[in-house]
C-alpha positions in Angstrom: -32.7 -39.4 29.5 -33.4 -40.1 25.8 -35.9 -37.3 25.8 -33.4 -34.8 27.3 -30.7 -35.9 24.9 -33.1 -35.4 22.0 -34.1 -32.0 23.3 -30.4 -31.1 23.6 -29.9 -32.1 20.0 -32.8 -29.9 18.9 -31.5 -26.9 20.9 -28.1 -27.4 19.4 -29.5 -27.6 15.9 -31.3 -24.3 16.5 -28.1 -22.7 17.8 -26.3 -23.9 14.7 -29.0 -22.5 12.5 -28.8 -19.1 14.2 -25.0 -19.2 13.9 -25.2 -20.0 10.2 -27.7 -17.2 9.6 -25.4 -14.7 11.5 -22.4 -15.9 9.5 -24.3 -15.3 6.2 -25.4 -11.9 7.3 -21.8 -11.0 8.3 -20.4 -12.2 5.0 -23.1 -10.2 3.1 -22.2 -7.1 5.1 -18.5 -7.5 4.4 -19.0 -8.2 0.7 -21.5 -5.3 0.4 -19.0 -3.0 2.1 -16.3 -4.0 -0.3 -18.6 -3.5 -3.2 -19.4 0.0 -2.0 -15.8 0.9 -1.6 -14.7 -0.7 -4.9 -17.7 0.5 -6.9 -17.5 -0.9 -10.4 -13.8 -0.8 -10.6 -12.9 -4.0 -8.8 -9.1 -4.3 -8.6 -7.6 -7.5 -9.9 -5.2 -7.9 -7.1 -6.0 -7.9 -3.4 -5.1 -9.8 -0.2 -8.2 -10.3 1.9 -6.8 -13.5 3.6 -3.6 -15.4 3.9 -0.1 -14.0 3.8 0.4 -10.2 3.9 1.3 -9.8 0.2 0.5 -11.1 -3.2 2.1 -10.7 -6.7 0.1 -11.2 -9.9 2.1 -13.2 -12.4 1.5 -15.1 -15.6 1.4 -18.2 -13.4 -1.4 -16.8 -11.3 -1.3 -15.0 -7.9 1.6 -15.9 -5.7 1.5 -15.0 -2.0 4.5 -13.7 -0.1 5.1 -13.1 3.6 6.2 -9.6 4.5 9.9 -10.4 4.7 9.8 -12.0 1.2 8.0 -8.9 -0.1 10.6 -6.6 1.4 13.5 -8.6 -0.1 11.8 -9.1 -3.5 11.0 -5.4 -4.0 14.5 -4.4 -2.8 16.1 -6.9 -5.2 13.9 -5.6 -8.0 14.9 -2.0 -7.3 18.6 -3.0 -7.3 18.2 -4.8 -10.6 16.5 -1.8 -12.2 19.1 0.7 -10.9 22.0 -1.5 -11.9 25.4 -0.3 -10.9 23.9 2.9 -9.5 22.1 1.0 -6.7 23.3 2.2 -3.3 22.6 -1.2 -1.7 23.3 -4.8 -2.6 20.4 -7.1 -3.6 19.2 -9.4 -0.8 18.9 -13.1 -1.2 15.8 -14.1 -3.1 16.4 -17.8 -3.5 13.2 -18.7 -1.8 11.1 -16.4 -4.0 9.7 -17.8 -7.3 11.4 -16.6 -10.5 8.0 -15.6 -11.8 7.6 -13.1 -8.9 11.0 -11.5 -9.5 10.4 -11.3 -13.3 7.1 -9.6 -12.8 8.4 -7.1 -10.2 11.3 -6.1 -12.5 9.6 -6.1 -15.9 6.0 -5.5 -15.0 3.0 -7.0 -16.8 3.4 -7.5 -20.5 2.6 -4.3 -22.4 1.4 -2.6 -19.2 3.6 -1.2 -16.4 0.8 -1.2 -13.9 0.7 -2.7 -10.4 1.8 -6.2 -9.7 2.2 -6.3 -6.0 -0.1 -5.4 -3.1 0.2 -5.9 0.6 -2.1 -5.5 3.6 -1.1 -2.9 6.3 -3.1 -1.3 9.0 -2.8 1.9 10.9 -0.5 1.7 14.0 -2.8 2.7 16.9 0.3 3.2 19.1 1.6 6.2 17.1 1.3 9.6 18.6 0.9 12.8 16.7 4.4 14.3 16.1 4.9 17.9 17.1 7.1 20.2 15.0 9.0 19.7 11.7 12.5 18.8 10.9 14.6 21.4 9.1 13.5 19.8 5.8 9.9 20.7 6.5 9.0 17.0 7.2 7.8 15.4 10.3 10.3 13.1 12.0 8.4 10.0 10.6 8.4 11.4 7.1 12.0 12.4 7.5 12.8 8.8 8.4 11.0 7.6 5.3 13.0 10.1 3.2 16.2 8.7 4.6 15.1 5.2 3.9 14.4 6.1 0.2 17.8 7.7 -0.2 19.4 4.7 1.4 17.9 2.3 -1.2 17.5 4.4 -4.3 20.0 6.7 -6.2 19.4 9.9 -8.1 15.9 10.5 -6.6 13.9 13.6 -7.6 12.0 14.4 -4.4 9.6 17.1 -3.6 6.3 18.0 -1.9 8.1 19.5 1.2 10.3 22.5 2.0 11.7 24.2 5.1 8.9 25.6 7.1 6.3 23.5 5.3 3.6 24.2 2.8 0.3 26.0 3.4 -0.9 26.2 -0.3 -0.4 24.5 -3.6 -1.9 21.1 -2.7 -5.3 19.6 -2.5 -7.6 20.3 0.5 -6.5 18.6 3.7 -3.4 17.3 1.9 -0.8 15.5 4.1 1.8 17.9 2.4 0.5 20.7 4.6 1.4 18.7 7.7 4.8 17.7 6.5 3.8 14.1 6.3 4.1 13.6 2.5 6.8 13.1 -0.1 6.5 13.2 -3.9 9.0 11.0 -5.9 9.1 12.3 -9.5 9.4 10.3 -12.7 9.4 12.7 -15.5 8.6 12.9 -18.3 5.5 10.7 -18.3 6.3 7.6 -20.4 6.5 3.8 -20.1 10.1 3.7 -18.9 9.5 6.2 -16.1 6.1 4.5 -15.4 7.9 1.2 -14.9 10.4 2.8 -12.5 7.6 4.4 -10.7 5.9 1.1 -10.1 9.2 -0.4 -8.8 9.2 2.4 -6.3 5.5 2.0 -5.4 6.0 -1.7 -4.9 8.9 -1.1 -2.6 6.9 1.4 -0.6 3.9 -0.9 -0.1 6.2 -3.8 0.9 7.9 -1.6 3.5 4.8 0.2 4.7 4.8 -1.1 8.3 8.5 -0.2 8.6 7.9 3.5 7.9 4.3 3.8 9.1 3.2 4.6 5.6 -0.5 5.5 5.3 -1.2 6.3 1.6 0.5 5.7 -1.8 -0.8 7.2 -5.0 0.6 6.6 -8.5 -0.6 6.2 -12.0 -4.4 6.5 -11.4 -4.1 4.1 -8.4 -4.3 4.5 -4.7 -3.4 2.2 -1.8 -4.1 3.0 1.8 -4.3 1.6 5.3 -7.9 2.7 5.4 -8.9 -0.3 3.2 -5.9 -2.7 3.8 -7.4 -5.7 2.0 -8.5 -4.0 -1.2 -5.1 -3.4 -2.7 -4.7 -0.8 -5.4 -7.9 1.0 -6.2 -8.8 3.5 -8.9 -7.9 7.1 -8.0 -10.4 9.7 -9.1 -8.8 12.9 -10.6 -9.2 15.3 -13.5 -8.5 13.0 -16.5 -6.7 15.8 -18.3 -4.3 16.6 -15.5 -1.2 14.4 -15.4 -0.1 15.8 -12.0 -3.4 15.3 -10.3 -3.6 11.8 -11.7 -0.1 11.3 -10.2 1.2 10.0 -13.5 4.5 11.9 -13.1 5.2 11.2 -9.5 4.6 8.7 -6.7 2.9 10.3 -3.7 3.5 8.7 -0.3 2.5 9.9 3.1 3.0 8.6 6.6 0.5 8.2 9.3 -0.5 11.2 11.4 -0.7 9.4 14.7 -3.2 9.8 17.4 -3.6 12.6 19.9 -3.4 11.0 23.4 -6.2 13.3 24.5 -8.5 12.0 21.7 -10.6 9.3 23.4 -13.1 8.9 20.6 
């Protein structure tokens, strides 16, 4: 019996060793994959584990659950809009003051991203057939309605009755009526700050509107890499429009064709 027990221990030790090796390989694969996606521009803010969202503050990174992120970004939008806000600010008593300060004012001397969240594609969405009179798909139309419900005096574009077939990048979601541009012109720090308030609101509400991609101010977020947060967006450095400095681009998920079994 003692021999068998010892043998069991040896087999178990071997199994643990194999498991440990596999775990190291898996971690190396994930880290290597993240490095390939990030390149040399590693974003300072991401949410690989834990709650869905995170805010970078002077006190460090503060995690929020999805509901907190929704309320925090809505409250920030109301604060920035002031009396023009079409909705009332939700209760944020459970959200640290450092978070609200950062979402409203942005990083010191830099209006860049402060909030990111993880969201994945909804595998249950089907491809939507046909466009609304606006030229948007029903999902994108619902997003537009949500924007107009929470923000006043919006300058929206990127869609038109009948849709677009030229004027945007190759394979653009605008051609399918899935994309909206929210303009903040002219390019400047005040409009940049307001643009990031919008971008943060969109990322916090991404699952509610099946949002797929957000691009603004040389940054991109997408459901394709949900844990990486805001990444550098490659575009002509001399073109403010292609860099999305003057507008926030947001598009909704295409959905899946039921006949596609791949």
